VOMAR-647224 format. One record per residue (C-alpha): residue number from 1; residue in one letter; x, y, z. Coordinates in pm, whole numbers, plus 50000, padded with zeros to 5 digits. Layout:
BEGIN
> n / res / u / v / w
> NUM / a / X / Y / Z
...
// end
This chain:
BEGIN
> n / res / u / v / w
> 1 / x / 50204 / 50962 / 48007
> 2 / x / 50054 / 50621 / 47928
> 3 / x / 50074 / 50439 / 48303
> 4 / x / 50006 / 50046 / 48352
> 5 / x / 49916 / 49993 / 48691
> 6 / x / 49901 / 49694 / 48808
> 7 / x / 49635 / 49579 / 49093
> 8 / x / 49479 / 49919 / 49004
> 9 / x / 49167 / 49821 / 49120
> 10 / x / 49219 / 49739 / 49451
> 11 / x / 49247 / 49963 / 49744
> 12 / x / 49551 / 50158 / 49705
> 13 / x / 49580 / 50191 / 49357
> 14 / x / 49293 / 50256 / 49268
> 15 / x / 49337 / 50600 / 49493
> 16 / x / 49654 / 50619 / 49234
> 17 / x / 49476 / 50623 / 48935
> 18 / x / 49247 / 50905 / 49056
> 19 / x / 49579 / 51098 / 49149
> 20 / x / 49722 / 50966 / 48769
> 21 / x / 49404 / 51109 / 48599
> 22 / x / 49383 / 51393 / 48759
> 23 / x / 49774 / 51508 / 48663
> 24 / x / 49653 / 51458 / 48304
> 25 / x / 49815 / 51103 / 48301
> 26 / x / 49620 / 50802 / 48132
> 27 / x / 49591 / 50500 / 48293
> 28 / x / 49551 / 50107 / 48241
> 29 / x / 49460 / 49929 / 48506
> 30 / x / 49537 / 49541 / 48493
> 31 / x / 49440 / 49368 / 48736
> 32 / x / 49266 / 48966 / 48759
> 33 / x / 49004 / 49147 / 49020
> 34 / x / 49088 / 48864 / 49225
> 35 / x / 49133 / 49096 / 49529
> 36 / x / 48983 / 49443 / 49354
> 37 / x / 48664 / 49570 / 49272
> 38 / x / 48593 / 49683 / 48894
> 39 / x / 48346 / 49975 / 49066
> 40 / x / 48679 / 50123 / 49228
> 41 / x / 48807 / 50189 / 48874
> 42 / x / 48853 / 50539 / 48823
> 43 / x / 48598 / 50653 / 48520
> 44 / x / 48821 / 50730 / 48205
> 45 / x / 49082 / 50450 / 48285
> 46 / x / 49133 / 50132 / 48099
> 47 / x / 49094 / 49817 / 48268
> 48 / x / 49214 / 49482 / 48136
> 49 / x / 49147 / 49172 / 48350
> 50 / x / 49449 / 48946 / 48355
> 51 / x / 49733 / 48779 / 48565
> 52 / x / 50093 / 48873 / 48515
> 53 / x / 50175 / 48576 / 48488
> 54 / x / 49967 / 48527 / 48181
> 55 / x / 50206 / 48656 / 47932
> 56 / x / 50021 / 48701 / 47645
> 57 / x / 49749 / 48912 / 47758
> 58 / x / 49993 / 49098 / 47950
> 59 / x / 50242 / 49190 / 47660
> 60 / x / 49905 / 49283 / 47423
> 61 / x / 49823 / 49539 / 47716
> 62 / x / 50147 / 49681 / 47719
> 63 / x / 50188 / 49667 / 47322
> 64 / x / 49861 / 49786 / 47263
> 65 / x / 49836 / 50041 / 47507
> 66 / x / 50116 / 50221 / 47437
> 67 / x / 50265 / 50168 / 47813
> 68 / x / 50551 / 50395 / 47901
> 69 / x / 50569 / 50384 / 48233
> 70 / x / 50425 / 50080 / 48517
> 71 / x / 50312 / 50099 / 48827
> 72 / x / 50376 / 49804 / 49028
> 73 / x / 50078 / 49779 / 49301
> 74 / x / 49962 / 49349 / 49235
> 75 / x / 50019 / 49166 / 49543
> 76 / x / 49938 / 48981 / 49840
> 77 / x / 50022 / 49139 / 50208
> 78 / x / 49850 / 48968 / 50477
> 79 / x / 50144 / 48872 / 50738
> 80 / x / 49993 / 48590 / 50886
> 81 / x / 49863 / 48450 / 50544
> 82 / x / 50238 / 48469 / 50408
> 83 / x / 50382 / 48269 / 50757
> 84 / x / 50125 / 47981 / 50644
> 85 / x / 50149 / 47979 / 50304
> 86 / x / 50468 / 48092 / 50181
> 87 / x / 50482 / 47974 / 49837
> 88 / x / 50222 / 48175 / 49737
> 89 / x / 50363 / 48485 / 49852
> 90 / x / 50654 / 48370 / 49643
> 91 / x / 50493 / 48330 / 49356
> 92 / x / 50272 / 48613 / 49363
> 93 / x / 50563 / 48887 / 49473
> 94 / x / 50830 / 48726 / 49295
> 95 / x / 50787 / 48588 / 49034
> 96 / x / 50471 / 48793 / 48872
> 97 / x / 50675 / 49088 / 48946
> 98 / x / 50978 / 48944 / 48758
> 99 / x / 50748 / 48838 / 48461
> 100 / x / 50566 / 49212 / 48427
> 101 / x / 50987 / 49322 / 48436
> 102 / x / 51058 / 49074 / 48176
> 103 / x / 50739 / 49153 / 47941
> 104 / x / 50824 / 49551 / 47994
> 105 / x / 51216 / 49504 / 47855
> 106 / x / 51039 / 49291 / 47549
> 107 / x / 50850 / 49604 / 47460
> 108 / x / 51116 / 49887 / 47570
> 109 / x / 50933 / 50029 / 47887
> 110 / x / 51221 / 50165 / 48149
> 111 / x / 51012 / 50329 / 48440
> 112 / x / 50904 / 50111 / 48705
> 113 / x / 50712 / 50239 / 49038
> 114 / x / 50757 / 49987 / 49330
> 115 / x / 50495 / 49923 / 49607
> 116 / x / 50703 / 49811 / 49887
> 117 / x / 50656 / 49793 / 50241
> 118 / x / 50778 / 49897 / 50573
> 119 / x / 50765 / 49478 / 50630
> 120 / x / 51122 / 49512 / 50513
> 121 / x / 51297 / 49601 / 50853
> 122 / x / 51116 / 49370 / 51070
> 123 / x / 51186 / 49506 / 51420
> 124 / x / 51375 / 49804 / 51321
> 125 / x / 51722 / 49899 / 51480
> 126 / x / 51582 / 50223 / 51564
> 127 / x / 51275 / 50489 / 51513
> 128 / x / 51145 / 50690 / 51346
> 129 / x / 51309 / 50468 / 51053
> 130 / x / 51533 / 50544 / 50795
> 131 / x / 51544 / 50349 / 50451
> 132 / x / 51924 / 50312 / 50470
> 133 / x / 51864 / 50120 / 50800
> 134 / x / 51919 / 49691 / 50757
> 135 / x / 51643 / 49471 / 50618
> 136 / x / 51574 / 49234 / 50823
> 137 / x / 51226 / 49109 / 50744
> 138 / x / 51042 / 48862 / 51006
> 139 / x / 50765 / 48747 / 50739
> 140 / x / 50746 / 48607 / 50378
> 141 / x / 50592 / 48925 / 50267
> 142 / x / 50842 / 49140 / 50368
> 143 / x / 51108 / 48870 / 50257
> 144 / x / 50908 / 48841 / 49910
> 145 / x / 50919 / 49259 / 49842
> 146 / x / 51313 / 49264 / 49992
> 147 / x / 51393 / 48974 / 49736
> 148 / x / 51201 / 49236 / 49470
> 149 / x / 51392 / 49553 / 49547
> 150 / x / 51741 / 49347 / 49512
> 151 / x / 51633 / 49241 / 49174
> 152 / x / 51550 / 49595 / 49115
> 153 / x / 51913 / 49684 / 49155
> 154 / x / 52053 / 49456 / 48909
> 155 / x / 51792 / 49527 / 48689
> 156 / x / 51899 / 49854 / 48665
> 157 / x / 52258 / 49797 / 48650
> 158 / x / 52229 / 49570 / 48397
> 159 / x / 51935 / 49656 / 48163
> 160 / x / 51886 / 50042 / 48293
> 161 / x / 51570 / 49995 / 48408
> 162 / x / 51476 / 50296 / 48660
> 163 / x / 51289 / 50230 / 48975
> 164 / x / 51186 / 50365 / 49273
> 165 / x / 51058 / 50195 / 49534
> 166 / x / 50806 / 50319 / 49796
> 167 / x / 50820 / 50141 / 50157
> 168 / x / 50455 / 50184 / 50291
> 169 / x / 50377 / 50219 / 50672
> 170 / x / 49974 / 50224 / 50725
> 171 / x / 49766 / 50321 / 50481
> 172 / x / 49443 / 50433 / 50577
> 173 / x / 49140 / 50690 / 50482
> 174 / x / 48963 / 50696 / 50176
> 175 / x / 48941 / 50957 / 49840
> 176 / x / 48541 / 51062 / 49817
> 177 / x / 48491 / 50763 / 49568
> 178 / x / 48747 / 50507 / 49729
> 179 / x / 48787 / 50371 / 49984
> 180 / x / 48917 / 50002 / 50172
> 181 / x / 48683 / 49678 / 50092
> 182 / x / 48931 / 49363 / 50186
> 183 / x / 48753 / 49060 / 50259
> 184 / x / 48958 / 48919 / 50559
> 185 / x / 48991 / 49267 / 50618
> 186 / x / 49293 / 49276 / 50840
> 187 / x / 49402 / 49678 / 50881
> 188 / x / 49287 / 49791 / 51211
> 189 / x / 49076 / 50130 / 51123
> 190 / x / 48828 / 49971 / 50891
> 191 / x / 48800 / 49703 / 51145
> 192 / x / 48681 / 49960 / 51409
> 193 / x / 48459 / 50135 / 51240
> 194 / x / 48305 / 49796 / 51117
> 195 / x / 48244 / 49786 / 51536
> 196 / x / 48093 / 50150 / 51565
> 197 / x / 47926 / 50061 / 51206
> 198 / x / 47709 / 49737 / 51415
> 199 / x / 47922 / 49507 / 51168
> 200 / x / 48091 / 49330 / 51449
> 201 / x / 48057 / 49325 / 51844
> 202 / x / 48398 / 49439 / 51919
> 203 / x / 48748 / 49530 / 51805
> 204 / x / 49044 / 49305 / 51926
> 205 / x / 49333 / 49456 / 52043
> 206 / x / 49651 / 49241 / 52042
> 207 / x / 49910 / 49352 / 52294
> 208 / x / 49855 / 49560 / 52556
> 209 / x / 50187 / 49485 / 52739
> 210 / x / 50376 / 49655 / 52435
> 211 / x / 50717 / 49939 / 52585
> 212 / x / 50465 / 50193 / 52430
> 213 / x / 50262 / 50473 / 52646
> 214 / x / 49967 / 50268 / 52661
> 215 / x / 50107 / 49914 / 52605
> 216 / x / 49942 / 49866 / 52258
> 217 / x / 50137 / 49894 / 51924
> 218 / x / 50199 / 50226 / 51775
> 219 / x / 50247 / 50277 / 51406
> 220 / x / 50262 / 50558 / 51162
> 221 / x / 49912 / 50619 / 50932
> 222 / x / 49962 / 50770 / 50607
> 223 / x / 49653 / 50896 / 50405
> 224 / x / 49552 / 50709 / 50110
> 225 / x / 49596 / 51035 / 49894
> 226 / x / 49877 / 51154 / 50048
> 227 / x / 50026 / 50832 / 49927
> 228 / x / 49917 / 50875 / 49593
> 229 / x / 50044 / 51128 / 49569
> 230 / x / 50388 / 51024 / 49633
> 231 / x / 50333 / 50808 / 49343
> 232 / x / 50273 / 51076 / 49091
> 233 / x / 50645 / 51241 / 49196
> 234 / x / 50800 / 50951 / 49211
> 235 / x / 50722 / 50883 / 48877
> 236 / x / 50784 / 51206 / 48704
> 237 / x / 51134 / 51173 / 48873
> 238 / x / 51254 / 50840 / 48749
> 239 / x / 51446 / 50976 / 48447
> 240 / x / 51672 / 51140 / 48700
> 241 / x / 51768 / 50813 / 48831
> 242 / x / 51648 / 50521 / 49029
> 243 / x / 51542 / 50563 / 49432
> 244 / x / 51400 / 50441 / 49741
> 245 / x / 51209 / 50618 / 49964
> 246 / x / 51007 / 50536 / 50282
> 247 / x / 50625 / 50677 / 50308
> 248 / x / 50494 / 50780 / 50648
> 249 / x / 50433 / 51095 / 50860
> 250 / x / 50696 / 51098 / 51105
> 251 / x / 50508 / 51017 / 51432
> 252 / x / 50229 / 50756 / 51503
> 253 / x / 49947 / 50660 / 51709
> 254 / x / 49848 / 50360 / 51953
> 255 / x / 49566 / 50068 / 51876
> 256 / x / 49423 / 50253 / 52153
> 257 / x / 49467 / 50615 / 51995
> 258 / x / 49338 / 50523 / 51705
> 259 / x / 49015 / 50364 / 51873
> 260 / x / 48921 / 50655 / 52081
> 261 / x / 48950 / 50909 / 51754
> 262 / x / 48690 / 50653 / 51601
> 263 / x / 48463 / 50669 / 51896
> 264 / x / 48527 / 51072 / 51902
> 265 / x / 48412 / 51082 / 51545
> 266 / x / 48183 / 50829 / 51495
> 267 / x / 47985 / 50876 / 51829
> 268 / x / 47920 / 50542 / 51892
> 269 / x / 48070 / 50305 / 52150
> 270 / x / 48389 / 50040 / 52011
> 271 / x / 48369 / 49817 / 52268
> 272 / x / 48767 / 49636 / 52283
> 273 / x / 48854 / 49233 / 52362
> 274 / x / 49184 / 49220 / 52495
> 275 / x / 49418 / 48956 / 52280
> 276 / x / 49755 / 48797 / 52271
> 277 / x / 50044 / 49022 / 52084
> 278 / x / 50090 / 48854 / 51715
> 279 / x / 50386 / 48706 / 51641
> 280 / x / 50648 / 48923 / 51481
> 281 / x / 50423 / 49254 / 51566
> 282 / x / 50712 / 49525 / 51628
> 283 / x / 50629 / 49794 / 51943
> 284 / x / 50693 / 50073 / 51685
> 285 / x / 50691 / 50187 / 51331
> 286 / x / 50743 / 50509 / 51272
> 287 / x / 50877 / 50599 / 50909
> 288 / x / 51138 / 50886 / 50866
> 289 / x / 51002 / 51026 / 50522
> 290 / x / 51302 / 51308 / 50543
> 291 / x / 51410 / 51199 / 50216
> 292 / x / 51119 / 51207 / 49969
> 293 / x / 51052 / 51546 / 50139
> 294 / x / 51425 / 51690 / 50017
> 295 / x / 51456 / 51517 / 49709
> 296 / x / 51101 / 51570 / 49601
> 297 / x / 50903 / 51821 / 49776
> 298 / x / 50660 / 51548 / 49883
> 299 / x / 50382 / 51800 / 50131
> 300 / x / 50139 / 51591 / 50269
> 301 / x / 49748 / 51714 / 50293
> 302 / x / 49619 / 51543 / 50505
> 303 / x / 49857 / 51390 / 50829
> 304 / x / 49587 / 51448 / 51105
> 305 / x / 49445 / 51116 / 51238
> 306 / x / 49142 / 51302 / 51232
> 307 / x / 49158 / 51329 / 50879
> 308 / x / 49261 / 50989 / 50838
> 309 / x / 48960 / 50862 / 51017
> 310 / x / 48696 / 51094 / 50941
> 311 / x / 48740 / 51020 / 50588
> 312 / x / 48767 / 50592 / 50627
> 313 / x / 48435 / 50681 / 50798
> 314 / x / 48236 / 50899 / 50569
> 315 / x / 48347 / 50618 / 50284
> 316 / x / 48177 / 50405 / 50551
> 317 / x / 47844 / 50516 / 50576
> 318 / x / 47836 / 50610 / 50191
> 319 / x / 47929 / 50232 / 50132
> 320 / x / 47820 / 50037 / 50418
> 321 / x / 47867 / 49708 / 50187
> 322 / x / 48137 / 49852 / 50007
> 323 / x / 48123 / 49776 / 49632
> 324 / x / 47907 / 49571 / 49715
> 325 / x / 47635 / 49788 / 49673
// end
């Protein structure tokens, strides 16, 4: 199958492209490279540099490469930035997605896998979180994803675009050739490893008084390769109808547990600087992935925190400057 991956030069997108290639699909990466990296694009994949709001370039990419399905991963995802600049997030995450869907309709593409987020739930009513819980996002980033999910339901009903919306929890870890290289970096594990590598003096812990065993936030971390595998399964299931899935492991680790694991794996001291809570940070976010396990037989292979952190550290060691070697 010819699959267009928007944001395919980014952290998760690059690993999805790797897995598509490994499963025998042809991958066309559509990326502006504003956040992504040319070096992250998997060998054998085609790179088209463009913005989703550039209609001629987008339409030409869909046409020329005979695209049969789209995996949409091009979005802004910084919660704090979304609060400060909601316009930026609604234009990029909502308007650009609608432009992509309309271009797909013009050329007759009816398969769509959407990169969504646990942020659609806001402060969850219960954990582990199941897909039927109400959506009450606490920031524009989560709200932008809810808006797209709701639009997808109507596009399915009116135009029969079959979609899978995958609600990520905390993607982490690395494949052999692709890892996290963000500027600025906001994810806990690479920030902790930056301290271990001597690129930062300490890791700041935002809040130590949450109602959790050690007072720090608990999150469900999922290895990026397991996450990518779920995209392949969702893509293959689209002809049977649209669907929504959580992607996590059903367990969680606190900020302090992640830091301690990084200390063990790296053998380096990682000083902590306590900080105040961040607005909108739920105490616990843990996914129930029973639905995708039951319906698509998704079987993650790298769920141990040790495996996740070790793979990330290995990539950091071999890529001390990220993709900028």
